[in-house]
N, C-alpha and C positions, 0 to 999 in steps of 0.2 A: 708869970704868964698863965693865962687861964687855960684850962683844959677843954677839949672839945666835948660837946654833950655826948652822953653815953650812946644815944641812938646813932649819931654820925660815926663814932668810933667803930661801932659794930658793922656798919655798912662798909667801911674802909678795910676791915680785916676779914671780911667774908671771902673765902677762896672762890676763884672762878669755877663755875660749874663745868663738868666734863665736856658737854656739848660746845660750850664757848671756847674751851681750850682746843678742841679738835678743829673748830672753825678757824681759830687764830693760827694754828699750826699749818692748816691747809693753805691759808692765804699766804703765809710766809714761804711755804714750799713753792707755791705757784710763782710768786714774785722772784724767788731765787732761780727757778728754772727758766723763766722768761729772760732774766738778765744773762744767764749762761748761754741761752740760744742766741741772743743778740751779740754777745761777745764772740761766740764761735762763728757766726755769720760774718761779722766784721773782719775777724782774723782771716777767714777763708777768702774774702774779697781782696784783702791786702796781699795775701800770698799769690792769688791769681794775677793781680796787677804786676807784682814783682817778677813772676815767671814770664809774663808777656814782655816786659821791658828787657829782661836779661837774655831771653833766648830768641829774639827775633833777629834774623840775619837776612840781608839782601846781597846777592852776588850777581855779577854780570858775566855772561858767557857769550862766546862767539863760536858758532858751529856751522859746518857746511853739510848740507843734505842733498841727496839726489832722489829724484822720483823713482818709484818702483816700476816694474814692467807694465802695470796698468795705468801709469801716469800719476798715481797718487803719492803724496808724501807720507801718508800713514798718520796724519794728525786730524783730530776733530777740534775745531776752533769755535770760540764764542767771541766774536769781534777779533781782538788781537791776543786773546788769552787761550792757551792750550787747555782743552777740556780732557782729552785722552790721547794716548799714543798707541798705535797698533804694535803689539809685541814683536812681530817679525819684520817691522819696517826699518828703513835706514834712519829714520828719526829716533827710534828707540836705540839703535846701535850707537848713535852719536851722543846719547844721554839726555835728550829732551824729555821733560816730565810734565805731567798734568799740573796746571797751576802756573807754568812759566808764562811770562808776558813777552811777546815778540815786539820789540820796539824799533827794529830796523831790518829791512829785507834788501839784500844786495846794495847796501849803502843808502837806501832811502828810508826816511823815518815813517813809522806807521801812524804818527800823530796826525790826525785829520784824514787818514786813509785806512782802508781796511786791509788786512793781511792779504786776502786773496787778490785784491786789485794790484798789488805790487809784485805778484809772482809772474815769472815768465809762463808762456803758454804750456798746456799739459804735454805737448809733443816735444818741447824743448829738452835736449839732453844736458843743458848747462847746469852745473852745480848751483845751489842756492845758498848764499851766505846769510845766516840769521844771527842777530844779536838779541840775546834774551836777558830778562831780569827774573831772578828767582828769589822769592821771599818765603822763608820758612819760619814757622813758630813751633818750637818743640812741643809735641803733644797736641798740636792744633791742626786744623785743616782749613783750607781756603774755600769759601763758598763761591760757586760759579753760577751766575744766573743768565737768563736770556736764551736766544735761539742758538742752536748749535749747527755748525757747518762742517762737513767732512771735506778735507783737501788731500 
């Protein structure tokens, strides 16, 4: 087998210059860091998906509320979703929470109707039976949008 010409052998055996080595190492480091960031972001997304799937719970409740002395229930509503509950109200005493969805009022579905349209008049002393759906995600909060109405 013939040997390489002397000049070619010298080119192949010349060590990389320091600046080239630093540039090469910097590129390798950057590539490793990018890969680590992508892997960490992917792992965090998977953890978040798993937490959401494992910790979401929906329960249905039936409560009976009475209007306060001023005729109010102590609820602030956005359509059929409870936005807030007055701390001193009967609604708070029976356990209604912000985020609850009212799906029935005195046996009438709220689907296609607003919560307030199904309530007896403000002067009525009759108790009001509500069926609620409560969905909770551990560590999460439900967003409530739209106009807010106090009842």
